N, C-alpha and C positions, 0 to 999 in steps of 0.2 A: 342624553344631552339634547335640550329643547334648541333648534335651530330656527324655529318660527317666532322668535321674539320681535315684539313690536319697537318701533323707532320712528318718532315722527317729530319733525322740526318744522316750526310754521312762525311766521313772521308777519306781525299785524303792525304795519306802520303807521296806521291810525291810533291805535291804542299805546304807540310806543313800546311794545312787548312782544318778548320772543316766548313761545311756548313749546317745551321740549318734553317728549313721553318716551320711556326707555325701560325695555323690560330685562332682567338680568335672572338667569337661571342660576340662582342661588338664594338661600333662606333671608327673610327681613333683616335679621340679627347682622349677618354678615355684611350686607348693602349698607346698612344704616353706620355699621363700624368704618365702613371703607369711606364714607363721607364725613365721618366725624372724630376721626383718629389721624392724628397728624402723620404716624408713623406708617399708614397705610395710603392716607392721601397724596404723600410723597412719592409713592410708587407708580402713581397713574395720572395724578392730576396734572399733566402738562402735554401738549401733543408732541412726539418725537421729530427732530431730533433734542428738543429741550427737555427738561428735567424743572422738579418741581423742589424748592427746598423751604420749609416751615422755618422762621425765626423762631416765632412761639406763638401757641394756639390756647386759650382758653374758653372752650366749649360751655358756656355758659351765658345768659341773658345778661349783655353788656359788656360780655367777654369779646375778644378779638383774637383772628387770626391773621398773623404779619407773615407774607411769604414771598419769593421770586421764584418766576418764572426764569431758568437760567440757559441761556444760549449753549452750544457745543464748544463756543469761544470764551464762555465763562461771563458773558455780559448779562446782568441781572435786571430783570423787568417788575417791580416791586408791587404787590396788590395788598390791600388791607381789606378786611371782612369783620363788619360789626354784627355779632348776634343781637337780634332784637327780638327772637321768640323760640322756643323751645318745646315742643310737645315729644317726649321721648318715644323714640321707635315709628313716629308717626309724620313729625312736620318740624321743620325748622326754618326761621328766616332770618336772612342778613343782609345788611348794607355793604354794596361791593363798589372800592374805587382803586385806581391807580395810585400808586402813591413814588413818592422817592425813599433811598435809604433809611431817610429819617423820620419817617412815618409820617409825611405831610402829604394828605391827600390831594387828588388831582381832579377837583370837581368839574361838572356834575358826575354822580355816580349812577347805581341802579340797585335796585331791591330785587333780590333774588327770595324765591318761596319753593321749598322743597317739599313735596308729598310722597308718602312711602306706603304702599300697601302690596301684601303678600296672597298668593290665590294658588293652592297647589305647587308649592315651591318654586314658583315665579314671582319675583319681587319687581313691582311697577314703580318707576319713580317719574313722578311728574315734576318739572321745573316751570316756572313762569319767572320771566325775568323784565322788569318792567324799568324803563330808562328814563331820567328825569328830563333828557331832551331827546329829540327826534336825531337830532344832529349828531349825538354822542351814539345812537344805535346805528343808524349809517355807517359810521367810522368803523364799528366794531364788527359789522357785518362784512363791510370793505376789505377790513384787516385778516378776512378769512375766519370770523368766528364759529361760523357754521362748521367748517374744515375742520378747525383744529378742536373744537369741542368733542365733534363726530371721532376724530381721534384718540382723544382724552377717554372719551366713553368705551373705544373699543379696548385702549389699555387695560380699564375698569374690567370688561369683560374677560378678559385673557386670564386677569391677575384672579379674580373671583374662581375662575375654575381653577385655578392652581390651589389658592387657598380652601376650596372646598373638599379638595383632596387628602388634605390633611387632617 
């Protein structure tokens, strides 16, 4: 098991952009599936003690994922992601916004760009998050986005270790 995996989290306020790079000790196909299949996403895509619950997901250009982060008390915070570009096993992009339970987005949102590459059994995921407004990005950071997303990626790392053994 490779324990010297890259993790970088950079905030560029001037560009209203967050850059995240994370390596995983798993092959590209498995990591790609973990980001693109709801049954796997729901196992890791929320910081503990929250859980993720996908209502529906159509992973295709123009398709959407509508899901909630659910608190231990059962409170739901809904998000909607609209897929704008997909290049299998290498890149996908979506527009992300918080939403109400009826799928009405809370704007402004953010554009997420995921790039995947593999070298010697290690998969690198580079994520660029461009925010439509600096105020939204600052609020996201203040709400603990870095800590929460870091926890989610650690959840993914642990899940990939389990799935790789199967």
